Structure formats: structure tokens, C-alpha cells
RODREN-602603 format. One line per field, with one value per residue (C-alpha): residue number from 0; residue in one letter; x, y, z. Coordinates in nm, 4 decimals. Example, Ala and Ser with C-alpha at 12.3 -4.5 7.8 and 13.67 -1.06 7.14 Angstrom:
<nodes>
domar <- 0_1 $
pati <- A_S $
east <- 1.2300_1.3670 $
north <- -0.4500_-0.1060 $
up <- 0.7800_0.7140 $
</nodes>
This chain:
<nodes>
domar <- 0_1_2_3_4_5_6_7_8_9_10_11_12_13_14_15_16_17_18_19_20_21_22_23_24_25_26_27_28_29_30_31_32_33_34_35_36_37_38_39_40_41_42_43_44_45_46_47_48_49_50_51_52_53_54_55_56_57_58_59_60_61_62_63_64_65_66_67_68_69_70_71_72_73_74_75_76_77_78_79_80_81_82_83_84_85_86_87_88_89_90_91_92_93_94_95_96_97_98_99_100_101_102_103_104_105_106_107_108_109_110_111_112_113_114_115_116_117_118_119_120_121_122_123_124_125_126_127_128_129_130_131_132_133_134_135_136_137_138_139_140_141_142_143_144_145_146_147_148_149_150_151_152_153_154_155_156_157_158_159_160_161_162_163_164_165_166_167_168_169_170_171_172_173_174_175_176_177_178_179_180_181_182_183_184_185_186_187_188_189_190_191_192_193_194_195_196_197_198_199_200_201_202_203_204_205_206_207_208_209_210_211_212_213_214_215_216_217_218_219_220_221_222_223_224_225_226_227_228_229_230_231_232_233_234_235_236_237_238_239_240_241_242_243_244_245_246_247_248_249_250_251_252_253_254_255_256_257_258_259_260_261_262_263_264_265_266_267_268_269_270_271_272_273_274_275_276_277_278_279_280_281_282_283_284_285_286_287_288_289_290_291_292_293_294_295_296_297_298_299_300_301_302_303_304_305_306_307_308_309_310_311_312_313_314_315_316_317_318_319_320_321_322_323_324_325_326_327_328_329_330_331_332_333_334_335_336_337_338_339_340_341_342_343_344_345_346_347_348_349_350_351_352_353_354_355_356_357_358_359_360_361_362_363_364_365_366_367_368_369_370_371_372_373_374_375_376_377_378_379_380_381_382_383_384_385_386_387_388_389_390_391_392_393_394_395_396_397_398_399_400_401_402_403_404_405_406_407_408_409_410_411_412_413_414_415_416_417_418_419_420_421_422_423_424_425_426_427_428_429_430_431_432_433_434_435_436_437_438_439_440_441_442_443_444_445_446_447_448_449_450_451_452_453_454_455_456_457_458_459_460_461_462_463_464_465_466_467_468_469_470_471_472_473_474_475_476_477_478_479_480_481_482_483_484_485_486_487_488_489_490_491_492_493_494_495_496_497_498_499_500_501_502_503_504_505_506_507_508_509_510_511_512_513_514_515_516_517_518_519_520_521_522_523_524_525_526_527_528_529_530_531_532_533_534_535_536_537_538_539_540_541_542_543_544_545_546_547_548_549_550_551_552_553_554 $
pati <- M_N_K_N_Y_N_K_Y_S_P_Y_P_A_V_E_I_S_N_R_Q_W_P_N_N_L_I_T_K_A_P_T_W_C_S_V_D_L_R_D_G_N_Q_A_L_V_E_P_M_D_S_I_R_K_M_R_M_F_K_Q_L_V_N_M_G_F_K_E_I_E_I_G_F_P_S_A_S_D_T_D_F_N_F_V_R_E_L_I_T_E_G_H_I_P_N_D_V_T_V_Q_V_L_T_Q_S_R_E_A_L_I_I_K_T_L_E_S_L_K_G_C_E_N_A_I_I_H_L_Y_N_S_T_S_T_L_Q_R_E_V_V_F_K_E_S_M_E_G_V_K_K_I_A_T_D_G_A_K_I_I_A_D_Q_L_Y_Q_L_S_T_S_N_I_R_L_Q_Y_S_P_E_S_F_T_G_T_E_L_P_Y_A_L_D_V_C_E_N_V_L_D_V_W_E_A_S_I_E_K_P_V_I_I_N_L_P_A_T_V_E_M_S_T_P_N_I_H_A_D_Q_I_E_W_M_G_N_N_F_N_E_R_N_R_V_I_L_S_L_H_P_H_N_D_R_G_T_A_I_A_A_T_E_L_G_L_M_A_G_A_D_R_V_E_G_T_L_F_G_N_G_E_R_T_G_N_V_D_L_V_T_L_G_L_N_L_F_T_Q_G_V_D_P_N_L_D_F_S_K_I_N_D_L_I_D_T_A_E_F_C_N_R_L_P_I_H_E_R_H_P_Y_A_G_S_L_V_H_T_A_F_S_G_S_H_Q_D_A_I_R_K_G_M_E_S_I_E_K_T_K_S_E_K_W_A_V_P_Y_L_P_I_D_P_A_D_I_G_R_T_Y_E_A_I_I_R_V_N_S_Q_S_G_K_G_G_T_A_W_L_L_E_T_D_Y_Q_I_R_L_P_K_G_A_E_I_E_L_S_S_K_V_Q_K_I_A_D_E_T_G_N_E_I_T_S_D_I_I_W_Q_T_F_D_E_N_F_I_I_K_N_P_F_E_L_V_D_F_K_V_E_G_A_N_R_E_T_N_L_E_I_I_N_A_K_V_N_Y_K_S_Q_I_I_E_F_S_S_Q_G_N_G_P_I_S_A_F_V_N_G_M_R_E_N_F_D_L_Q_F_T_L_E_D_F_G_Q_N_T_R_S_A_T_S_K_A_E_S_A_A_Y_V_E_L_K_F_N_N_G_E_N_S_I_F_G_C_G_I_D_T_S_I_T_V_A_P_I_L_A_V_I_S_A_I_N_K_I_A_S $
east <- 0.7158_0.3878_0.4941_0.8693_0.8317_0.8002_1.1760_1.2452_1.2162_1.1314_1.4120_1.3603_1.2691_1.5114_1.4138_1.4518_1.2475_1.1731_1.3385_1.4265_1.5190_1.1628_1.1410_1.4828_1.5775_1.9036_2.0300_2.3929_2.5928_2.7755_3.1426_3.1557_3.3975_3.4090_3.4851_3.4709_3.8349_3.7802_3.4221_3.3330_3.6436_3.6143_3.2602_3.3665_3.3831_3.7010_3.8671_4.0235_4.3792_4.6025_4.4834_4.1165_4.1957_4.3801_4.0971_3.8465_4.0657_4.1071_3.7335_3.6587_3.9078_3.7571_3.4112_3.5307_3.5693_3.7975_3.8117_3.8714_3.9315_4.1962_4.2355_4.3302_4.7097_4.7837_4.5448_4.7201_5.0264_4.7919_4.6380_4.9726_5.1398_4.8517_4.8727_5.2453_5.1939_4.9506_5.1895_5.5262_5.4058_5.2219_4.8681_4.7025_4.6059_4.6975_4.3330_4.2441_4.2764_4.3191_4.1862_4.3245_4.1525_4.3014_4.1824_4.2787_4.5889_4.9424_5.1106_4.8368_4.8512_5.2311_5.2088_4.9264_5.1374_5.4275_5.2124_5.1408_5.4986_5.5362_5.1609_5.0596_4.7022_4.5589_4.2936_4.3759_4.0538_4.0499_3.7626_3.6483_3.3076_3.1075_2.7670_2.5959_2.5843_2.9516_3.0620_2.8626_2.8899_3.2122_3.4529_3.2993_3.4208_3.2782_3.1851_3.5029_3.7116_3.5749_3.6181_3.9794_4.0378_3.9283_4.1290_4.4401_4.4348_4.3800_4.6804_4.9060_4.8143_4.8686_5.2087_5.3227_5.2073_5.5574_5.6453_5.4240_5.5303_5.5603_5.2080_4.8723_4.7040_4.3442_4.1916_3.8698_3.7088_3.4211_3.2326_3.1602_2.8027_2.6954_2.3296_2.3520_2.5225_2.3529_2.3576_2.5015_2.7776_2.8583_2.8785_3.1073_3.3501_3.3586_3.4154_3.7076_3.8680_3.8119_3.9899_4.2856_4.3262_4.2771_4.0065_3.9276_3.7501_4.0781_4.1534_3.8211_3.8020_3.5710_3.3324_3.1881_2.8689_2.8318_2.5030_2.7223_2.3989_2.0859_1.8555_1.5824_1.3519_1.5166_1.3402_1.5004_1.8403_1.7801_1.6878_2.0166_2.2173_2.0362_2.0755_2.4510_2.4869_2.2951_2.4962_2.8601_3.0387_3.1689_2.9834_3.2069_3.5132_3.3357_3.2800_2.9783_2.9893_2.7446_2.8319_2.5017_2.4510_2.1418_2.0262_1.6674_1.6799_1.6395_1.9984_1.9204_1.6321_1.8301_2.1187_1.8983_1.7224_2.0619_2.1775_1.8597_1.9480_2.2803_2.5412_2.8213_2.9695_2.8740_3.0757_2.9432_3.0107_2.9199_2.5919_2.5858_2.8362_2.9279_2.8836_2.5530_2.2939_2.5564_2.6691_2.4682_2.4672_2.6431_2.5228_2.1598_2.2243_2.4076_2.1520_1.8685_2.0238_2.0646_1.6936_1.6117_1.8159_2.1201_2.4698_2.6014_2.9628_3.0195_3.0172_2.7576_2.7395_2.8885_2.7003_2.7710_3.1416_3.0681_2.8697_3.1504_3.4085_3.1984_3.1129_3.4760_3.6236_3.3583_3.2636_2.9046_2.6261_2.4312_2.0660_1.8431_1.6094_1.8825_1.7733_1.9135_2.1755_1.9684_1.9223_1.5433_1.4914_1.4409_1.2055_0.8272_0.6248_0.2834_0.0863_-0.0373_0.3165_0.4515_0.1911_0.2623_0.6389_0.5978_0.3776_0.6142_0.9120_0.7169_0.6115_0.9716_1.0823_0.7952_0.8211_1.2036_1.1642_1.4813_1.3035_1.2746_0.9109_0.8404_0.5932_0.7515_1.1070_1.2503_1.5766_1.6694_1.8585_2.0869_2.2206_2.3794_2.4991_2.2014_1.9979_1.6256_1.6362_1.5424_1.2941_0.9969_0.9844_0.6888_0.5407_0.1931_0.1337_0.2021_-0.0344_-0.0240_0.2047_0.5008_0.4651_0.4342_0.7292_0.9679_0.8516_0.9125_1.2387_1.4050_1.2502_1.1153_0.7638_0.4935_0.1646_-0.1692_-0.3727_-0.5998_-0.3034_-0.1320_-0.4326_-0.4419_-0.0691_-0.0630_-0.3465_-0.1438_0.1698_-0.0333_-0.1525_0.2062_0.3036_0.0108_0.0855_0.4605_0.4764_0.7986_0.9154_0.8528_1.1610_1.1585_1.2596_0.9393_0.7370_0.8933_0.8244_0.4622_0.4262_0.5806_0.3525_0.0366_0.0912_0.3256_0.1333_0.2695_0.0133_-0.2089_-0.1585_0.1991_0.3095_0.5322_0.5635_0.4218_0.4674_0.3117_0.2448_0.1395_-0.1829_-0.4609_-0.4772_-0.8514_-0.9480_-0.6387_-0.6527_-0.3314_-0.2629_-0.0789_0.0261_0.0589_0.1421_0.0051_0.0703_-0.2428_-0.2222_0.0635_-0.1185_0.0172_-0.2556_-0.1679_-0.3912_-0.3977_-0.6132_-0.6819_-0.7398_-0.6789_-0.3293_-0.1167_-0.2656_-0.6218_-0.5574_-0.4132_-0.7079_-0.9483_-0.7568_-0.7606_-1.1333_-1.2125_-0.9856_-1.0403_-1.3984_-1.2990_-1.5316_-1.3362_-1.2540_-0.9341_-0.9988_-0.6592_-0.2949_0.0294_0.4010_0.7382_1.1071_1.2843_1.6336_1.8165_2.0871_2.1251_1.9560_1.6589_1.3397_0.9862_0.7259_0.3652_0.0426_-0.3089_-0.6485_-0.9019_-1.2728_-1.4532_-1.8137_-1.9613_-1.7307_-1.7897_-1.4400_-1.1026_-0.8037_-0.4509_-0.1538_0.2050_0.4535_0.8269_1.0324_1.3096_1.0556_0.8085_0.5712_0.5887_0.5729_0.2029_0.1114_0.2697_0.0706_-0.2537_-0.1523_-0.0765_-0.4153_-0.6004_-0.4062_-0.5248_-0.8762_-0.8002_-0.5822 $
north <- 5.0563_4.9350_5.0656_5.0074_4.6349_4.7258_4.7852_4.4157_4.1364_3.7712_3.5231_3.3376_2.9709_2.7126_2.5431_2.1794_1.8890_1.5757_1.7057_1.4209_1.5851_1.6155_1.2360_1.1808_1.1248_1.2062_0.8652_0.9453_1.2379_1.4571_1.5368_1.8239_2.1126_2.3669_2.7237_2.8675_2.9764_3.1631_3.2701_3.2631_3.4525_3.7282_3.8016_3.8778_4.2266_4.1123_3.8402_3.5464_3.5646_3.2570_3.1206_3.1331_2.9930_2.6992_2.6227_2.6312_2.4084_2.1474_2.1499_2.0882_1.8007_1.6483_1.6655_1.4583_1.7117_1.5676_1.8883_2.2257_2.5558_2.7196_3.0597_3.2905_3.2827_3.5390_3.7944_3.8562_3.7622_3.6371_3.3765_3.2853_3.2377_3.0289_2.7932_2.7589_2.6986_2.4149_2.2502_2.3003_2.2135_1.9009_1.9978_1.8483_1.4793_1.2475_1.1933_1.5643_1.7736_2.1478_2.3907_2.7327_3.0004_3.2184_3.4662_3.4182_3.6390_3.5107_3.6759_3.5526_3.2002_3.1813_3.2910_3.0419_2.7543_2.8744_2.8549_2.4858_2.3599_2.0501_1.9904_1.6283_1.6799_2.0058_2.1537_2.4675_2.6610_2.9021_3.1444_3.4436_3.6049_3.5203_3.6783_3.9077_4.1929_4.1598_4.1458_4.4520_4.6690_4.5704_4.4359_4.5927_4.2857_4.0613_3.6953_3.5926_3.8227_3.6792_3.3232_3.4054_3.5198_3.1736_2.9753_3.1910_3.1255_2.7556_2.7445_2.9216_2.6669_2.3768_2.5146_2.5768_2.2534_2.1095_2.3155_2.0806_1.7558_1.5757_1.6736_1.5229_1.8236_1.8396_2.1276_2.3213_2.5965_2.8262_3.0516_3.3001_3.4353_3.1278_3.1962_3.5255_3.3689_3.2438_2.8639_2.7931_3.0451_2.9068_2.5599_2.6840_2.8473_2.5364_2.3035_2.5143_2.5046_2.1268_2.0897_2.3038_2.0890_1.7680_1.6454_1.2764_0.9932_0.9091_1.2735_1.4533_1.8271_1.9950_2.2335_2.4465_2.6358_2.9191_3.0819_3.3779_3.5717_3.3655_3.4956_3.2410_2.9966_2.6625_2.4710_2.6908_2.6382_2.2630_2.3042_2.4881_2.2099_1.9340_2.1263_2.1619_1.7965_1.6868_1.9033_1.8454_1.6737_1.4130_1.4231_1.1582_1.3830_1.6390_1.6505_1.8792_2.1053_2.3514_2.6736_2.8302_3.1621_3.2575_3.5952_3.4732_3.2662_2.9406_2.8140_2.4887_2.4059_2.5100_2.2837_1.9846_2.0206_2.0713_1.7399_1.5767_1.7288_1.5452_1.7511_1.5543_1.8054_2.1002_2.3956_2.5790_2.6918_2.5925_2.7600_2.9513_3.2273_3.4147_3.7301_3.9183_3.6632_3.3897_3.0712_2.7533_2.6040_2.2667_2.1836_2.2085_2.0277_1.7429_1.6952_1.7146_1.4079_1.2439_1.2820_1.1103_0.8045_0.9039_0.9036_1.2614_1.1432_1.4336_1.4145_1.6416_1.4414_1.7278_2.0194_2.2392_2.2155_2.3266_2.6210_2.7197_2.7031_2.8975_3.1690_3.1967_3.2050_3.4165_3.6291_3.5966_3.4357_3.1319_3.2285_3.0781_2.9480_2.8060_2.4602_2.1847_2.4063_2.6905_2.6982_2.6946_2.4476_2.1485_2.3479_2.3613_2.6329_2.5375_2.3128_2.0815_2.0496_1.9710_1.7035_1.5419_1.5445_1.3935_1.1132_1.0482_1.0147_0.7852_0.5698_0.5211_0.4321_0.1879_0.0138_0.0247_0.1331_0.1840_0.4338_0.7962_0.9065_1.2001_1.4707_1.8120_1.6806_1.5697_1.4623_1.2989_1.5750_1.3085_1.2333_1.5775_1.5911_1.7711_1.6564_1.6313_1.8840_2.1802_2.0103_2.1528_2.4948_2.6646_3.0098_3.1595_2.9655_2.6292_2.3600_2.0921_1.8731_2.1100_2.1538_1.7797_1.7057_1.9374_1.8119_1.4542_1.5201_1.7379_1.6029_1.2533_1.3439_1.1715_1.3282_1.1637_1.3383_1.5304_1.6611_1.7653_1.9787_2.1372_2.2160_2.3502_2.5929_2.7364_2.7551_2.9167_3.1828_3.2673_3.2860_3.5137_3.7428_3.7702_3.7330_3.5375_3.1898_2.9468_2.7526_2.4039_2.5599_2.7644_2.4566_2.2599_2.5395_2.5609_2.1839_2.1765_2.4531_2.2906_1.9141_1.8634_2.0317_1.9732_2.1501_2.1279_1.7482_1.6226_1.2598_1.1905_0.8119_0.5255_0.1516_-0.1512_-0.4183_-0.6929_-0.8723_-0.9682_-1.3491_-1.3581_-1.0830_-1.0753_-0.6951_-0.4949_-0.3279_0.0029_0.2266_0.5988_0.9208_1.2428_1.5971_1.8053_2.1677_2.0898_1.7880_1.4340_1.1841_0.8149_0.5558_0.2012_0.1005_-0.1788_-0.1951_-0.3911_-0.2471_0.0103_0.3018_0.1815_0.1287_0.4786_0.6325_0.4502_0.5746_0.9358_0.9267_0.7686_0.9817_1.3205_1.2881_1.3391_1.2529_1.1368_0.8279_0.7072_0.7185_0.6384_0.5807_0.5758_0.5620_0.5797_0.5719_0.9040_0.7580_0.4277_0.5117_0.3794_0.6987_0.6498_0.8243_0.7175_0.9655_0.8696_1.0316_0.9943_1.1203_1.1670_1.2334_1.4796_1.6029_1.2649_1.2175_1.5538_1.6991_1.5367_1.6403_1.5365_1.5052_1.3923_1.2425_1.1879_0.9633_0.7055_0.4518_0.3202_0.2581_0.6049_0.8055_0.7215_0.7995_1.1439_1.1829_1.1160_1.3705_1.6295_1.5811_1.6071_1.9226_2.0894_2.0748_2.1132_2.4205 $
up <- -2.0474_-2.1936_-2.5356_-2.5184_-2.5815_-2.9511_-2.9754_-2.9047_-3.1600_-3.0976_-3.1452_-3.4744_-3.4719_-3.6100_-3.9324_-3.8344_-3.9565_-3.7603_-3.4430_-3.2057_-2.8773_-2.7337_-2.7171_-2.5615_-2.1976_-2.0233_-1.9171_-1.8325_-1.7055_-1.9564_-1.9295_-1.6819_-1.7076_-1.4267_-1.5336_-1.1807_-1.2003_-1.5267_-1.6022_-1.2358_-1.1299_-1.3891_-1.2693_-0.9112_-0.7663_-0.5939_-0.8062_-0.6224_-0.4952_-0.5187_-0.1816_-0.2797_-0.6263_-0.4775_-0.2378_-0.5233_-0.7413_-0.4690_-0.3967_-0.7649_-0.7733_-0.4590_-0.6161_-0.9099_-1.1907_-1.4580_-1.6632_-1.4975_-1.6734_-1.4563_-1.6172_-1.9003_-1.8572_-2.1282_-1.9780_-1.6455_-1.4450_-1.1700_-1.3996_-1.5591_-1.2216_-1.0885_-1.3879_-1.3285_-0.9559_-1.0234_-1.2674_-1.1002_-0.7498_-0.8625_-0.7624_-1.0732_-1.0348_-1.3210_-1.4137_-1.4272_-1.7408_-1.6953_-1.9519_-2.0447_-2.2490_-2.5210_-2.7794_-3.1405_-3.1301_-3.1832_-2.8829_-2.6501_-2.7911_-2.7499_-2.3864_-2.3252_-2.4546_-2.2423_-1.9296_-1.9956_-2.0157_-1.8038_-1.7802_-1.8292_-1.9569_-2.0881_-2.3154_-2.5134_-2.5566_-2.8499_-2.8999_-3.1007_-3.1265_-3.4376_-3.3711_-3.6177_-3.3672_-3.2698_-3.6335_-3.7303_-3.4189_-3.2391_-3.5003_-3.8129_-3.9923_-4.2640_-4.2224_-4.4023_-4.1885_-3.8623_-3.9910_-4.0775_-3.7176_-3.6049_-3.8586_-3.8176_-3.4439_-3.5021_-3.7384_-3.4893_-3.2214_-3.4606_-3.5633_-3.2042_-3.0412_-3.0797_-2.7706_-2.5692_-2.7353_-2.4024_-2.2945_-2.3806_-2.5423_-2.6593_-2.8509_-2.8113_-3.0165_-2.9189_-3.1580_-2.8801_-2.8773_-3.0703_-2.9902_-3.1781_-3.4801_-3.7953_-3.7713_-4.1206_-4.0559_-3.7103_-3.8646_-4.1437_-3.8976_-3.6775_-3.9740_-4.0921_-3.7463_-3.7317_-4.0648_-3.9581_-3.6469_-3.8470_-3.6128_-3.6387_-3.4569_-3.2872_-3.2107_-3.1648_-3.1046_-2.8556_-3.0258_-2.7493_-2.8379_-2.5864_-2.5066_-2.4103_-2.3884_-2.3368_-2.6085_-2.6689_-2.4992_-2.4054_-2.6835_-2.9489_-2.7868_-2.8120_-3.1786_-3.2376_-3.0747_-3.2637_-3.5914_-3.5393_-3.4430_-3.7505_-3.9900_-3.8980_-4.1853_-3.9411_-3.6102_-3.4553_-3.4751_-3.2541_-2.8787_-2.8682_-2.5632_-2.4056_-2.2257_-2.1188_-1.9444_-1.7498_-1.8863_-1.9225_-1.6058_-1.7989_-1.8255_-1.6414_-1.8733_-2.1817_-2.0784_-2.0056_-2.3396_-2.5070_-2.3622_-2.4897_-2.8281_-2.8380_-2.6511_-2.4834_-2.2443_-2.0225_-1.8980_-1.5943_-1.2393_-0.8855_-0.7886_-1.1182_-1.0446_-1.3614_-1.5677_-1.5374_-1.4203_-1.4190_-1.5896_-1.5709_-1.2211_-1.2150_-0.8633_-0.9684_-1.2965_-1.1275_-0.8527_-1.1056_-1.2679_-0.9277_-0.8488_-1.1789_-1.0880_-1.2968_-1.1462_-1.1955_-1.1555_-0.9166_-0.5377_-0.3744_-0.0510_0.1535_0.0080_0.3105_0.2280_-0.1288_0.0037_0.2412_-0.0375_-0.2868_-0.0366_0.0782_-0.2727_-0.4453_-0.1442_-0.2560_-0.0499_-0.1671_-0.1865_0.0819_-0.1898_-0.4108_-0.5350_-0.3126_-0.1411_0.0021_0.3780_0.3383_0.0536_0.2820_0.5011_0.5046_0.6776_0.5405_0.7735_0.4978_0.3603_0.7040_0.7630_0.4258_0.4838_0.8254_0.6945_0.4055_0.6400_0.8695_0.5733_0.4572_0.8091_0.8539_0.5162_0.4996_0.1380_-0.0655_-0.2902_-0.1809_-0.1871_0.0431_-0.0606_-0.1251_-0.0902_-0.4275_-0.2633_0.0657_0.2525_0.4007_0.0516_0.0355_0.3939_0.5402_0.8391_0.8975_1.1799_0.9639_0.7328_0.9174_1.0768_1.2367_1.1890_1.1641_0.8395_0.9976_1.1161_1.3808_1.1714_1.2024_1.5757_1.6311_1.4026_1.5860_1.9243_1.8151_1.6275_1.8889_2.2106_2.1232_2.2359_2.0277_2.1238_2.0454_1.7769_2.0129_2.2100_1.8842_1.7970_2.1429_2.1429_1.7871_1.8640_2.1512_1.9365_1.6580_1.8982_1.9940_1.6264_1.5448_1.8381_1.7745_1.3954_1.4416_1.3552_1.6382_1.7443_1.8925_2.2271_2.2272_2.1328_2.4192_2.6665_2.5511_2.5749_2.9228_3.0489_2.9156_2.9442_3.2396_3.5211_3.8719_4.0915_4.2916_4.2922_4.3183_4.3222_4.6231_4.6055_4.4026_4.4424_4.2798_4.5431_4.3024_4.2162_4.4570_4.4382_4.4798_4.2362_4.0118_4.0408_4.0657_4.4020_4.4291_4.7173_4.6529_4.8314_4.6838_4.8025_4.7669_4.8788_5.1230_5.2675_5.2126_5.1287_5.1294_4.9711_4.8438_4.5519_4.3057_3.9323_3.6120_3.6069_3.7900_3.5939_3.6430_4.0122_4.0511_3.8609_4.0964_4.4003_4.2838_4.2141_4.5500_4.7690_4.6078_4.4859_4.1202_3.8315_3.5292_3.3250_3.1621_2.7864_2.6346_2.7194_2.5191_2.5891_2.4120_2.5026_2.4599_2.4081_2.3903_2.6442_2.9971_3.1155_2.8841_2.9834_2.9185_2.7948_2.8697_2.7523_2.8867_2.7782_3.0577_3.0073_3.2345_3.2517_3.1659_2.8724_2.7038_2.7504_2.6825_2.8886_2.7890_3.0207_2.9866_3.2292_3.1848_3.4077_3.3920_3.5205_3.2645_3.5556_3.7075_3.3798_3.3098_3.6720_3.6296_3.3065_3.4972_3.7620_3.4894_3.3236_3.6563_3.7435_3.4204_3.5635_3.9324_3.8860 $
</nodes>
């Protein structure tokens, strides 16, 4: 392989002076045209039946597509019948234009027009291959001969349009394999088709420039689009359309640069399904615009529904790492990533900011119908942030920093030993085993009697079970927790101090529980011990937390 690269040639640069596209921004969505029912369908191992086609069509309509290529009606009875079904049964909304594809052959064109009878709005899409390689190897035809194929087809359509006099018909031409065609020749063919169809400002024609095979870097593709746009005799009679494929894996970039270079329209498929490595992915393109503050004019708010439809109709899975839609793309395993995400989410909640600004998450998952539950997952690569996030998100437990570190080290050990992802259930079990300790001390009863009038100290009465023996005591302190701590030290000869205390509500329902956390210092303040208590009483929960922390030492 080290020597075989010599049989490949670099794609030539485009001679273009004063190119403008590098300085441009995409400030509005293009006209979108879905070709899932044509390009996408022909690329399937098992092409869609009428049920799957109808589900895909309705999904595209619900998303907001105003142009949908629905098939190649002259190529098969299946496609012809589906076009007729959509028209005769009234499935096409008034504001949606359907598109049908035809080669430049008279019999195929006639059948294509026949399929559209009764259709309110339609685009007839004529194509023939113009590339150097196709002319020389496949058709063995001259430049003039290939151009004549295009213009002959255009004339047949123009002559036969009377059959659809009651329909609003628009026309589209594609020099297939445009990226392998000499630019001056591609322009010449397109101009001749435009003239045959008498394109005008009032009646523009779609000139679709397919990267049928992606052959160059995206910047060269942008140069090609800008060159064509600059050299049309009358640019305003042309709707300049892109149809990128993904052979080099750069279709998204090529499309975005093509739009910067002046294209008006994009043809592609949901999630990039198409021949070979696929067509350009309209989900990624649209959401890329969305994350730049541009309305994509398509509805991605229920992305799980789009995934379900695509997987049902195409019988192909959506990759777990697919941008925006993949099951793992809103997930962080790295500890530093998890910590940053957590802090970013907390910052937005605290500041009530209307602008999305969370590290590692370019889009708010809620905007596409996802939840925050799967943002952070934990494995052997994770840090304390992921463990704490899942514990807080799934169980409303907000550990103090020191307790986070202690818990994450125990979770990390489990991950290292098993090599598996750590679920929130495992995290909860580990937390419960290490922070809610119920032996050897067990709280039996606890009451606050009130303040001593002379000392203003709080008085509590408690019953504690210690090794099957009930110990009752009364004690005083600055508050109920302080009083209980004093009583435990005095009655059980324990040496510790209360260092810190925190508490939060676990839910807002009538059965809301309180979670309390304490940090106790033992050995003259050298060691910190953390405990947690959960109870429906905000007074009892911290007492249980003290008991838990003491039990970690006593046990």
C-alpha cells in the first residue's frame, strides 16, 4: 500500500480570483429537499415497501420539509404506484412540493409526467451524467453528444408539460457527477437547459450540482459552487442547489462551505443514508445551524421519533456516536468532562441564563427531546463529578465535597475491578452501604423539648439502641444536632467534634424526604468521617446522619 498511492492523482484546484466564500457566514437556512424516498431508498439492502414509504413521507412532512423527492416513477411500478397513492389519496399538504426524478429518455419522461397527474405542486427533476470519466468510459460519447442528451430531455419535458396544465410545475436539472465535470462544460450544459426551459426571474429553474462522488476537499467544492454562481449568464434565474455525497467523509463541511459560496438549496437525507458512504446528513446540517443561532426551519424537537422512523424505514441503526442523535453523544465518561458539565448546568440554573453555555455540550439535549439523565455515565475513566451527578440527578443526594471524593474512590474501585459501566443503581447501593450505617448505634426515638430559659440551650431527649441495649438520655446544646452530639459523647465516651452539616429536600411532594449530611472529626481533628441520614422529618434526618458517621468508626 505504501507505493500504491502513486496511482491516484490530486484533485485540481479551481482557478478563481477574489473568492468570497471564506469571509461569509450562514445566516439563514437553505431550502431543504429530502431525498430519503429516492436516494435513501435505492441504497437499502431491502428497499421500503409502501407502508415504510408512507411513514417516512409523513415524518418528513411533520418535520417541516416543503420539498420532498418521492421517487423515480418511471423506474419501477412500486415508485409509480406510491406517487399515485400520495396524489389520489390526498396525502400531500398544499404547502408541500413533491419531486420526481427522471433520466433524459422520452419514454421515461412521459411516464414520469403521467405519474403526476392531479398533483397540485411538483418538481420534475431531469438528470444525465456529464463527468469526464462517464463520458469516456461509460457512454463513450463526446461533449456535444452528452449535452444533446440533456437538451433533448429538457425539450421533451417542455413540449409535454401541457399534460399537467392544472398543476404548478417547477423544473430542475442535475449534471450528475458534477464534481467530476470540467466547470466550463458543466456551465455550458446547464445554460443550454436553462434556455430550453426559458428560465427567468419570475420562473427560475433549479440547477442542482451533485457531488455524486465526493472527490475533493470541501474548500475546492466551495470554489466550484462560487465559480458556477459567478458565471451564470443570469444568476437570478437560477436556484442553485447542492446534492453532496460523503465518500471522503466531509459532506457536512462541503455543504456548509457550499452554502457560504452562494448555494440556495440542499438535497440530502435523514442521518445521511444513501449510496456508498451516504448522502449529506440533513439532521446534522440543520442542528449545526441551530447551534449557531440560526432557525433551521425544520423541527428536530423530537429526535427520538426521527430515529425510530429512520431505523424502521431503512432497517439500519443510527450510530451511537452520530452527531446530536447518537445514544452516547450527550454522555461524558471522562471525570474532568463530567465535572465541567455539572458545573455548567449548575451555573445556568443559578443564573437563569437564556444562553446555553455548558462545556462539552454544544446543544441543550432538552431542545431535541432528550433528557439530562444520560448526560453523565460512570466507568473506570470517570471522576468524582460523574458519580456525584448521577447520585444527585437520580436520587437527589447532594454530598459535600469530601464525601464526594470518598464515594467516588469506592465507585472507582468497583469499576476497575469489574471493567463495566457503573449504573446509578450501583452508585446508590455503594452510597447506602458507606454513608447510611445503622449499626451498632440505632436511633429509637428523638424529641426536641425546647429551650432552657436560663441558658437558652436546646434540650433534647433521645433513645439509642446500642448492642441490643436501650440507652435513654437528655442533653443540651446550641441546637438539636449540637445537643444530640453532646449527649452521644457524654453517654458513650466518644471523642469527636461536629465539623459541618448540610441538608436538602429530596422531593417537593407531600411525602418529601430530607437528606442530611454531617462531617465529624475524630482523633483530635485529624480524620473526617461523613454520614448521611434520610427521613421525612427535617429534624430527625441530621440526627440519623450523626448516627451513621459514628457507626463508621464504631463498627
